[in-house]
C-alpha positions in Angstrom: 17.8 -8.4 5.9 15.2 -5.8 6.3 11.6 -7.2 6.1 10.2 -3.5 5.8 12.4 -3.1 2.7 11.8 -6.6 1.0 7.9 -6.1 1.5 7.8 -2.8 -0.1 10.3 -4.0 -3.1 7.9 -7.1 -3.6 4.8 -4.7 -3.6 6.6 -2.6 -6.1 7.0 -5.7 -8.2 3.5 -6.7 -7.8 2.2 -3.4 -9.1 4.4 -3.2 -11.9 3.0 -6.7 -12.9 -0.5 -5.9 -12.2 -0.4 -2.7 -14.1 1.3 -4.6 -17.1 -1.5 -7.1 -16.8 -4.3 -4.3 -16.6 -2.8 -2.6 -19.8 -1.9 -5.6 -21.9 -4.5 -8.6 -20.9 -6.9 -7.8 -18.4 -9.6 -6.2 -20.6 -10.0 -9.5 -22.6 -9.8 -11.8 -19.6 -11.8 -9.8 -17.0 -13.9 -7.4 -18.9 -14.2 -3.6 -18.1 -15.0 -4.0 -14.3 -12.0 -6.2 -13.8 -9.6 -4.1 -15.9 -10.8 -1.0 -14.0 -10.2 -2.7 -10.5 -6.9 -4.1 -11.5 -5.6 -0.5 -12.8 -6.8 1.1 -9.5 -5.0 -1.6 -7.3 -1.9 -1.8 -9.1 -1.8 2.4 -8.8 -2.5 2.2 -5.1 0.2 -0.5 -4.5 2.5 1.4 -6.1 2.1 4.5 -4.4 2.2 2.9 -1.2 5.0 0.7 -1.8 6.9 3.5 -2.6 5.9 5.3 0.4 6.6 2.3 2.7 10.1 2.4 1.1 10.6 5.9 2.0 9.5 5.5 5.5 11.6 2.4 6.0 14.6 4.5 4.7 13.9 7.6 6.9 13.4 5.2 9.9 16.6 3.7 9.4 18.5 6.9 8.9 17.1 7.7 12.3 18.1 4.4 14.0 15.0 2.4 13.4 11.2 2.5 13.0 9.6 3.7 16.3 6.4 5.3 17.6 4.3 6.9 15.1 6.8 5.9 12.0 6.3 2.3 13.0 2.6 2.6 13.3 2.6 4.2 9.9 4.5 1.4 8.4 2.4 -1.3 10.3 -0.7 0.4 8.8 0.6 0.6 5.2 1.4 -3.0 5.2 -2.3 -3.7 6.4 -3.4 -1.2 3.8 -1.5 -2.9 1.0 -2.7 -6.2 1.7 -6.4 -5.4 1.9 -6.9 -2.5 -0.4 -5.2 -3.5 -3.6 -5.4 -7.1 -2.5 -9.3 -6.8 -2.2 -9.4 -5.0 -5.7 -7.3 -7.7 -7.3 -9.8 -10.1 -5.9 -12.9 -8.2 -6.9 -11.3 -7.8 -10.3 -11.3 -11.9 -10.7 -14.7 -12.6 -8.9 -16.7 -9.4 -9.4 -18.6 -7.8 -6.6 -19.1 -10.1 -4.0 -18.9 -10.1 -0.1 -15.2 -10.3 -0.4 -15.4 -6.8 -1.5 -16.0 -5.5 2.1 -12.3 -5.7 2.9 -11.4 -3.0 0.7 -12.8 -0.3 2.7 -10.8 -1.9 5.7 -7.7 -1.4 3.6 -8.6 2.0 2.7 -9.1 3.0 6.4 -5.4 1.3 7.1 -4.0 3.5 4.5 -5.7 6.5 5.8 -4.4 5.7 9.4 -1.1 5.2 8.1 -1.1 8.8 6.5 -2.4 10.3 9.8 0.5 8.3 11.6 3.0 9.7 9.2 1.9 13.2 9.5 1.8 12.6 13.4 5.5 11.5 13.2 6.3 14.9 11.3 4.6 17.0 14.2 6.4 15.0 17.0 9.7 15.2 15.1 9.1 19.0 14.8 8.5 19.4 18.2 11.7 17.6 19.2 13.9 19.4 16.8 14.2 16.8 14.0 15.7 14.2 16.0 
């Protein structure tokens, strides 16, 4: 079994569930602040779940996740846990000290995108291998 694929799929599932909750129940249960955070979390979670799926499949096609591509995948995992995860926590608890994990997740996602770009540059230099 591929842990990367499973993690990406489960995050996609959670994003769908989070988006449905934001659209159909969060307003009454959490108010505007909670609903807005839930919607943002679900959106970022889905985007990065799909991106992790693409990175995983791309790496598998090339014999496994290595180098910058592997770093990108790990950064997306960390970012998925901290960024949407932190927004979900904020949606339920309101502004709190726990909100400080959200920017860390954002930085992890940014780092993941940078590593993905670096992989593209390195792959281009090696002739696409």
